[in-house]
DOLUMSE-142670 format. One line per field, with one value per atom (N, C-alpha, C, O): atom name; x, y, z; residue in three letters. Coordinates in nm, 3 decimals. Last residue first. Layout:
<pts>
atome	c(CA|...)
X	c(X|...)
Y	c(Y|...)
Z	c(Z|...)
residu	c(ALA|...)
</pts>
This chain:
<pts>
atome	c(N|CA|C|O|N|CA|C|O|N|CA|C|O|N|CA|C|O|N|CA|C|O|N|CA|C|O|N|CA|C|O|N|CA|C|O|N|CA|C|O|N|CA|C|O|N|CA|C|O|N|CA|C|O|N|CA|C|O|N|CA|C|O|N|CA|C|O|N|CA|C|O|N|CA|C|O|N|CA|C|O|N|CA|C|O|N|CA|C|O|N|CA|C|O|N|CA|C|O|N|CA|C|O|N|CA|C|O|N|CA|C|O|N|CA|C|O|N|CA|C|O|N|CA|C|O|N|CA|C|O|N|CA|C|O)
X	c(-1.824|-1.936|-1.985|-2.079|-1.621|-1.728|-1.850|-1.963|-1.449|-1.525|-1.642|-1.750|-1.335|-1.421|-1.506|-1.623|-1.184|-1.292|-1.389|-1.510|-1.000|-1.092|-1.210|-1.324|-0.860|-0.936|-1.038|-1.151|-0.745|-0.838|-0.923|-1.044|-0.574|-0.684|-0.789|-0.909|-0.399|-0.477|-0.596|-0.707|-0.289|-0.365|-0.454|-0.570|-0.158|-0.265|-0.352|-0.475|0.029|-0.075|-0.191|-0.307|0.184|0.113|0.001|-0.110|0.286|0.198|0.119|0.001|0.441|0.328|0.231|0.110|0.631|0.539|0.416|0.304|0.762|0.693|0.592|0.480|0.884|0.767|0.690|0.569|1.014|0.994|0.869|0.758|0.995|1.110|1.094|1.155|0.780|0.762|0.878|0.860|0.893|0.787|0.773|0.755|1.067|1.121|1.018|1.051|0.886|0.978|1.034|1.047|0.767|0.685|0.776|0.746|0.980|0.924|0.842|0.845|1.017|1.124|1.067|1.102|0.781|0.808|0.913|0.902|0.817|0.701|0.732|0.710)
Y	c(0.394|0.488|0.526|0.605|0.247|0.177|0.268|0.223|0.442|0.367|0.295|0.283|0.515|0.612|0.540|0.574|0.287|0.322|0.418|0.406|0.307|0.194|0.224|0.191|0.530|0.538|0.426|0.446|0.424|0.536|0.547|0.571|0.236|0.188|0.298|0.270|0.412|0.318|0.267|0.256|0.537|0.617|0.525|0.556|0.319|0.386|0.467|0.466|0.266|0.166|0.229|0.199|0.494|0.473|0.373|0.391|0.443|0.560|0.545|0.578|0.217|0.206|0.323|0.304|0.327|0.226|0.213|0.199|0.493|0.551|0.454|0.493|0.325|0.402|0.462|0.479|0.018|0.141|0.215|0.171|-0.205|-0.117|0.015|0.115|-0.330|-0.275|-0.179|-0.084|-0.418|-0.315|-0.250|-0.129|-0.613|-0.495|-0.382|-0.266|-0.800|-0.734|-0.608|-0.505|-0.882|-0.814|-0.738|-0.625|-1.010|-0.889|-0.811|-0.688|-1.229|-1.129|-1.000|-0.892|-1.379|-1.314|-1.205|-1.099|-1.467|-1.384|-1.307|-1.186)
Z	c(-0.201|-0.187|-0.326|-0.340|-0.317|-0.247|-0.232|-0.247|-0.405|-0.505|-0.438|-0.497|-0.167|-0.235|-0.339|-0.358|-0.117|-0.024|-0.092|-0.077|-0.323|-0.323|-0.232|-0.265|-0.237|-0.362|-0.368|-0.413|-0.006|0.005|-0.121|-0.112|-0.116|-0.031|-0.018|-0.019|-0.243|-0.324|-0.243|-0.296|-0.020|-0.117|-0.200|-0.225|0.095|0.170|0.074|0.086|-0.102|-0.076|-0.001|-0.028|-0.070|-0.198|-0.178|-0.229|0.183|0.164|0.035|0.030|0.129|0.223|0.203|0.205|-0.039|-0.093|-0.002|-0.049|0.146|0.029|-0.028|-0.062|0.323|0.370|0.253|0.260|0.281|0.204|0.251|0.222|0.434|0.460|0.385|0.423|0.326|0.460|0.492|0.568|0.087|0.084|0.221|0.231|0.177|0.108|0.110|0.131|0.277|0.370|0.306|0.373|0.039|0.140|0.237|0.274|-0.086|-0.148|-0.045|-0.043|0.088|0.072|0.014|0.060|0.055|0.185|0.170|0.232|-0.212|-0.174|-0.044|-0.036)
residu	c(UNK|UNK|UNK|UNK|UNK|UNK|UNK|UNK|UNK|UNK|UNK|UNK|UNK|UNK|UNK|UNK|UNK|UNK|UNK|UNK|UNK|UNK|UNK|UNK|UNK|UNK|UNK|UNK|UNK|UNK|UNK|UNK|UNK|UNK|UNK|UNK|UNK|UNK|UNK|UNK|UNK|UNK|UNK|UNK|UNK|UNK|UNK|UNK|UNK|UNK|UNK|UNK|UNK|UNK|UNK|UNK|UNK|UNK|UNK|UNK|UNK|UNK|UNK|UNK|UNK|UNK|UNK|UNK|UNK|UNK|UNK|UNK|UNK|UNK|UNK|UNK|UNK|UNK|UNK|UNK|UNK|UNK|UNK|UNK|UNK|UNK|UNK|UNK|UNK|UNK|UNK|UNK|UNK|UNK|UNK|UNK|UNK|UNK|UNK|UNK|UNK|UNK|UNK|UNK|UNK|UNK|UNK|UNK|UNK|UNK|UNK|UNK|UNK|UNK|UNK|UNK|UNK|UNK|UNK|UNK)
</pts>
């Protein structure tokens, strides 16, 4: 589990995708 998290943190693209997903979730809240 920890290894996969470290790989994700090394990938800025994955972080940006996660940000977009979080943004969509926020829109759903409204």
